[in-house]
C-alpha positions as CSV (number, residue, x, y, z in Angstrom):
1,M,-18.7,0.0,3.7
2,K,-17.2,2.7,5.7
3,K,-18.1,6.1,5.1
4,G,-15.8,9.5,4.2
5,R,-15.4,11.6,7.1
6,V,-15.1,15.5,7.6
7,L,-11.6,16.2,9.1
8,P,-12.0,17.4,12.9
9,E,-11.1,21.1,13.6
10,K,-7.7,20.5,15.3
11,D,-6.1,19.0,11.9
12,H,-3.0,21.2,12.3
13,I,-3.8,23.5,9.2
14,A,-3.2,26.5,11.4
15,L,0.5,25.7,10.8
16,A,0.3,27.2,7.3
17,P,0.1,30.4,6.0
18,E,-3.3,32.2,7.0
19,G,-4.1,33.6,3.5
20,F,-3.7,29.2,2.3
21,Q,-5.7,27.6,5.2
22,E,-9.0,27.9,3.9
23,G,-8.2,26.3,0.7
24,I,-6.2,23.1,2.1
25,R,-9.5,22.6,4.5
26,S,-11.7,22.9,1.8
27,Y,-9.8,20.5,-0.4
28,L,-9.0,17.9,2.2
29,N,-12.8,17.9,3.5
30,T,-14.1,17.3,0.0
31,I,-11.9,14.4,-0.8
32,A,-12.5,13.1,2.6
33,L,-16.3,12.9,1.9
34,E,-16.1,11.9,-1.6
35,R,-13.4,9.3,-1.6
36,G,-13.4,8.1,1.8
37,L,-9.4,8.0,2.3
38,S,-7.7,6.6,4.6
39,R,-6.3,9.0,8.1
40,N,-2.8,8.3,6.9
41,T,-3.3,9.3,3.2
42,E,-5.5,12.6,4.8
43,V,-2.3,13.2,6.9
44,S,0.1,12.8,4.1
45,Y,-2.0,15.3,1.9
46,R,-2.2,17.9,4.3
47,S,1.7,18.1,5.4
48,D,2.7,18.1,1.7
49,L,0.1,21.0,1.4
50,I,1.1,23.0,4.3
51,Q,4.9,22.5,3.4
52,A,3.9,24.2,-0.2
53,A,2.3,26.9,1.1
54,L,5.1,27.6,3.6
55,V,7.5,27.8,0.9
56,L,5.1,29.4,-1.7
57,K,4.6,32.1,1.5
58,K,8.3,33.2,1.4
59,Q,8.5,33.6,-2.7
60,G,5.9,36.0,-2.1
61,A,2.5,34.7,-2.9
62,A,0.0,35.8,-0.3
63,N,-2.7,33.1,-1.0
64,W,-3.5,30.1,-3.6
65,R,-5.2,32.8,-5.6
66,K,-1.6,34.7,-6.0
67,V,0.5,31.4,-6.8
68,T,2.0,31.2,-10.4
69,A,3.6,28.7,-12.3
70,K,6.7,30.5,-11.6
71,H,6.0,30.1,-8.3
72,L,5.5,26.3,-8.6
73,T,8.6,25.5,-10.6
74,S,11.0,27.6,-7.9
75,W,9.2,25.2,-5.3
76,L,9.9,22.1,-7.2
77,H,13.7,23.2,-7.5
78,A,13.8,23.6,-4.2
79,L,12.6,20.3,-3.6
80,S,15.2,19.0,-6.1
81,D,17.9,21.0,-4.4
82,Q,17.3,19.7,-1.0
83,G,17.8,16.1,-2.6
84,L,14.2,14.5,-2.2
85,A,13.7,11.3,-4.0
86,A,11.9,11.4,-7.5
87,P,8.9,9.8,-6.5
88,S,8.4,12.1,-3.2
89,Q,8.7,15.2,-5.5
90,A,5.8,13.3,-7.9
91,R,3.4,13.2,-4.8
92,K,3.8,16.4,-3.7
93,L,3.3,18.2,-7.3
94,T,0.4,15.8,-7.4
95,A,-1.2,17.1,-4.1
96,I,-0.8,20.7,-5.4
97,R,-2.1,19.7,-8.9
98,M,-5.1,17.9,-7.1
99,L,-5.7,21.1,-4.8
100,F,-5.8,23.5,-7.4
101,R,-8.2,21.7,-9.7
102,H,-10.4,21.8,-7.0
103,L,-10.0,25.2,-5.9
104,V,-10.7,26.2,-9.8
105,T,-13.9,23.8,-9.6
106,E,-14.8,25.9,-6.5
107,R,-14.2,28.8,-8.2
108,I,-11.8,29.8,-5.4
109,C,-9.2,30.1,-8.0
110,A,-9.7,31.4,-11.5
111,D,-6.6,29.6,-13.1
112,N,-4.5,26.5,-12.5
113,P,-1.3,27.2,-12.6
114,T,0.0,23.8,-12.5
115,L,-1.1,23.0,-15.8
116,L,1.8,23.6,-17.1
117,L,4.2,22.1,-14.7
118,A,6.5,19.5,-16.0
119,G,7.1,17.0,-13.0
120,P,10.3,15.0,-12.2
121,K,11.1,11.7,-13.9
122,I,10.8,8.5,-12.6
123,R,12.3,5.2,-13.6
124,R,10.0,2.5,-12.2
125,K,11.4,0.1,-10.3
126,L,10.4,-3.8,-10.7
127,P,9.3,-5.3,-7.1
128,Q,11.4,-8.0,-5.7
129,T,9.7,-11.3,-5.4
130,L,10.3,-14.9,-4.0
131,S,10.5,-18.0,-5.9
132,T,7.9,-20.9,-5.2
133,G,10.5,-22.6,-3.5
134,E,11.4,-19.7,-1.4
135,I,7.6,-18.9,-0.5
136,Q,7.5,-22.7,0.3
137,K,10.3,-22.2,2.8
138,L,8.9,-19.4,4.0
139,L,5.5,-20.7,4.9
140,G,7.2,-23.4,6.6
141,G,9.2,-21.0,8.8
142,P,6.6,-21.3,12.1
143,T,6.9,-24.5,13.5
144,G,5.4,-26.0,16.5
145,T,2.1,-26.4,18.0
146,D,2.0,-23.4,20.3
147,A,-0.8,-20.5,19.8
148,Y,1.6,-18.2,18.0
149,A,3.1,-21.0,15.7
150,I,-0.3,-22.0,14.5
151,R,-1.3,-18.0,14.2
152,D,1.7,-17.2,12.4
153,R,1.3,-20.2,9.8
154,A,-2.2,-18.9,9.5
155,M,-1.1,-15.0,8.5
156,L,1.8,-16.0,6.1
157,E,-0.7,-18.4,4.2
158,L,-3.3,-15.9,4.3
159,V,-1.1,-13.3,3.1
160,Y,0.4,-15.4,0.4
161,S,-2.8,-16.8,-0.9
162,S,-4.9,-13.4,-1.0
163,G,-2.1,-10.7,-1.6
164,L,-3.8,-8.3,1.0
165,R,-1.8,-5.6,2.0
166,A,-0.1,-5.6,5.7
167,S,-2.8,-3.0,6.9
168,E,-5.9,-5.1,5.8
169,I,-4.9,-8.3,7.3
170,C,-4.0,-6.7,10.6
171,G,-7.6,-5.2,10.3
172,L,-9.3,-8.6,9.5
173,T,-12.1,-9.6,11.8
174,L,-14.0,-12.7,12.2
175,Q,-17.0,-11.5,10.3
176,Q,-15.1,-10.6,7.0
177,V,-13.7,-14.2,6.8
178,D,-15.9,-16.7,4.9
179,L,-14.0,-20.4,5.1
180,E,-16.9,-22.1,4.0
181,H,-17.1,-20.4,0.8
182,G,-13.3,-19.9,1.0
183,F,-13.0,-16.0,0.4
184,V,-12.4,-12.7,2.6
185,R,-13.9,-9.8,2.3
186,V,-11.6,-6.9,2.6
187,F,-11.9,-2.8,3.2
188,G,-8.9,-1.4,1.3
189,K,-7.4,1.8,0.0
190,G,-10.4,4.3,0.0
191,S,-12.6,2.0,2.3
192,K,-13.4,0.5,-1.2
193,E,-14.7,-3.1,-0.8
194,R,-13.5,-6.3,-2.8
195,V,-14.0,-10.2,-1.9
196,V,-10.5,-12.0,-2.1
197,P,-10.6,-15.8,-2.7
198,L,-8.6,-17.9,-0.3
199,G,-6.7,-21.3,-1.4
200,G,-7.5,-24.4,0.5
201,K,-3.8,-24.7,2.3
202,A,-5.1,-20.9,3.9
203,R,-8.5,-22.1,4.6
204,D,-7.1,-25.1,6.3
205,A,-4.6,-23.0,8.5
206,V,-6.8,-20.2,9.5
207,Q,-9.3,-23.0,10.5
208,A,-6.7,-24.5,12.8
209,Y,-5.8,-20.9,14.2
210,L,-9.5,-20.3,14.8
211,G,-9.9,-23.7,16.7
212,S,-6.8,-24.4,18.9
213,G,-4.6,-21.1,18.2
214,R,-6.7,-18.2,18.7
215,P,-8.8,-19.3,21.9
216,R,-5.4,-19.8,23.8
217,L,-4.6,-15.9,23.1
218,V,-8.5,-14.4,23.7
219,K,-8.4,-12.2,26.7
220,P,-11.8,-11.0,28.4
221,K,-11.5,-7.6,26.5
222,T,-10.8,-9.0,23.3
223,G,-12.8,-7.9,20.0
224,S,-13.5,-9.4,16.9
225,E,-10.0,-9.0,15.3
226,L,-9.2,-12.1,13.5
227,F,-5.5,-12.0,14.0
228,I,-4.2,-11.1,17.8
229,T,-1.3,-10.9,20.2
230,E,-0.7,-12.6,23.7
231,R,-2.5,-9.5,25.0
232,G,-5.4,-10.4,23.1
233,K,-5.1,-7.1,21.2
234,A,-5.1,-6.8,17.5
235,M,-1.7,-7.6,15.4
236,S,0.0,-4.3,14.2
237,R,1.6,-3.9,11.0
238,K,5.2,-3.7,13.2
239,T,4.5,-6.8,14.8
240,L,3.3,-9.0,11.5
241,W,6.6,-7.1,10.0
242,V,8.6,-8.9,12.4
243,M,7.0,-11.9,12.5
244,V,7.7,-12.6,8.5
245,K,11.4,-11.4,9.1
246,T,11.7,-13.9,11.9
247,A,10.2,-16.7,9.8
248,A,12.3,-16.0,6.5
249,A,15.4,-15.9,9.0
250,R,14.2,-19.5,10.1
251,A,13.9,-20.5,6.7
252,G,17.2,-19.6,5.5
253,I,16.0,-16.7,3.3
254,E,18.5,-14.3,2.3
255,K,16.5,-11.6,0.8
256,S,15.0,-8.9,3.2
257,V,11.5,-10.5,3.2
258,K,8.8,-8.0,4.3
259,P,4.9,-8.8,4.1
260,H,4.8,-6.5,0.7
261,L,7.0,-9.2,-0.7
262,L,4.5,-11.7,-0.2
263,R,2.1,-9.6,-2.0
264,H,4.2,-9.2,-5.1
265,S,5.1,-12.9,-5.0
266,F,1.8,-13.4,-5.0
267,A,0.7,-11.4,-8.1
268,T,3.7,-12.5,-10.1
269,H,3.2,-16.1,-9.4
270,L,-0.5,-15.9,-10.1
271,L,0.2,-14.2,-13.8
272,G,3.1,-16.8,-14.3
273,G,0.1,-19.2,-13.8
274,G,-1.9,-17.8,-16.5
275,A,-4.5,-15.8,-14.5
276,D,-6.0,-12.8,-16.1
277,L,-4.6,-9.4,-15.5
278,R,-7.7,-7.9,-14.5
279,A,-8.6,-10.5,-12.1
280,I,-5.1,-9.9,-10.6
281,Q,-6.3,-5.9,-10.2
282,E,-9.4,-6.7,-8.8
283,M,-7.9,-9.3,-6.2
284,L,-5.4,-6.7,-5.4
285,G,-7.7,-3.7,-5.0
286,H,-5.9,-1.6,-7.6
287,A,-7.7,0.8,-9.0
288,S,-6.0,1.6,-12.3
289,I,-5.0,-1.1,-14.3
290,G,-2.0,0.3,-15.3
291,T,-0.6,-0.3,-11.4
292,T,-1.0,-4.1,-12.1
293,Q,0.7,-4.1,-15.5
294,I,4.3,-3.7,-13.3
295,Y,4.0,-7.5,-12.5
296,T,4.2,-8.2,-17.0
297,A,7.3,-6.3,-16.6
298,V,8.4,-8.9,-13.7
299,E,7.2,-12.0,-15.4
300,S,8.8,-10.8,-18.8
301,S,12.3,-10.0,-16.7
302,R,12.1,-13.5,-15.1
303,L,11.6,-15.2,-18.5
304,L,14.5,-13.4,-20.0
305,D,16.6,-14.4,-17.0
306,Q,15.6,-17.9,-17.5
307,H,16.1,-17.9,-21.3
308,A,19.8,-16.4,-20.9
309,K,21.0,-18.8,-17.9
310,H,19.4,-22.3,-19.6
311,H,19.3,-21.6,-23.2
312,P,22.2,-23.8,-24.7
313,R,23.0,-21.3,-27.3
314,N,23.7,-18.9,-24.8
315,K,26.2,-21.2,-23.4
316,L,28.4,-21.1,-26.3
317,K,30.0,-18.1,-26.1
318,G,32.4,-16.9,-28.6
319,K,31.7,-19.8,-30.9
């Protein structure tokens, strides 16, 4: 399992005002070690904290110890005035709250001015999904016997069978796939390891790819990545995105289809088939069951829609 790491010295924290730099560096180093965050997450937190520090400095706070609830309220209002979306505002506020929790724990700050702050109200949008019929069309999108078609079929089957994130699919290695026992071992967000089952169709598609697709793409410097390009390099998320879009277009699906849509469909279809919510949470790699519960709302919405369309009493309007 991958371990957390200390951020390198050239981490651009020097972009923050001098009085704020050490607090940011201390916090990021701590969470990198304790939580094993991905590099992208670290960069996002760092950017949010630097931007906040720059605004707080202009408001008169010399360092984190001098920041008050009034300063932070003005900062939040500024974010809103800039037209920043509510989820982005909430993310930045979360970064500040976590920072101050760390600073108080480490006795760098005596008080936590974020305790009484109210964040923006966010209306949770239900994730879009594909129907089982649309999934069947999509999985049949890549046709032919060339190495690319065999690879693309395997990737699509694997994404829908496992619900993996795009980054997880692209990062899979040969060693993480156990076709004999039917599972993949995944290192997800925060380098957390989980084991996800594979369905029979996905196992067959991956086996076909390993037998007659991947060998034709391998180059002298190819590593152990499972899915590779014509150059023998690991697939990128952008390449995966283009492949999924192309397959959807060939299948005649009008929805905007992205890799994450298959993940949503995987979870929704499992739930609709009677799968336990905790099992779905484990397979998706969600830290909180609350994140997974969004799919119960999707399923309820689908049932209401079906009832409205097909129940005979709903067709007798005005009678």
